[in-house]
C-alpha positions in Angstrom: 87.9 76.6 73.5 84.7 76.4 72.0 85.4 75.6 67.9 83.6 78.1 65.4 81.2 75.1 64.1 80.0 75.0 68.0 79.9 78.6 67.9 77.5 79.1 64.8 75.3 75.9 66.0 74.0 78.5 68.8 73.8 81.5 66.7 71.4 79.7 64.6 69.6 79.0 67.3 68.9 82.2 68.5 67.7 83.4 65.0 64.1 82.3 65.2 63.6 84.4 68.5 65.5 87.1 67.9 63.7 87.2 63.8 60.1 87.1 65.5 60.9 89.7 68.8 61.7 91.8 65.3 58.5 91.3 63.2 56.4 91.5 66.6 57.9 94.9 66.9 57.7 95.8 62.9 54.2 95.4 63.3 53.6 97.5 66.5 55.6 100.0 64.9 53.2 100.2 61.6 49.6 99.7 63.0 48.4 101.3 59.1 49.9 98.1 57.1 48.2 94.4 56.9 50.7 92.5 58.9 52.5 89.7 56.9 52.4 85.7 58.7 55.4 84.5 58.6 56.4 81.4 59.0 57.7 80.0 62.0 60.2 77.4 63.3 58.1 74.4 64.0 55.6 75.1 61.4 55.0 72.0 59.4 53.8 73.7 56.3 56.7 75.7 56.4 59.3 75.4 52.8 62.4 73.2 53.2 64.3 76.1 50.9 63.9 78.7 53.9 65.0 76.3 56.8 68.5 76.1 57.7 70.5 73.5 58.1 69.0 72.7 61.9 65.3 72.7 60.1 64.7 76.8 61.6 63.4 78.7 59.8 65.9 81.2 59.0 64.3 83.6 55.8 61.1 85.6 56.5 58.2 84.3 53.9 54.7 85.4 54.3 52.4 82.6 54.1 49.3 85.2 53.1 50.5 86.9 49.7 53.9 84.6 49.6 56.8 87.8 49.8 59.8 87.4 51.0 62.7 89.4 53.2 63.3 93.1 51.5 59.9 93.0 49.9 57.8 92.6 53.4 57.9 96.5 53.7 54.8 96.0 51.0 51.5 95.9 51.9 49.9 92.3 53.0 47.9 91.1 49.9 47.0 87.9 49.4 47.9 86.4 46.3 
């Protein structure tokens, strides 16, 4: 039987793909809003504070306006 740590690692590996799919759906459903450009796993300039222990981007952060998570429902306007 797999241990909890192994299961959590597998879930962390899937999180970026799921997050990207949700972000893409949000952009398609909100054509009147200026879309945020979120950091993605593998972006060399992604801040370490938004990455999980495996180096994957775990928190949504807009590279243009600097808004994160719950503030992404607001219009993207450069800071």
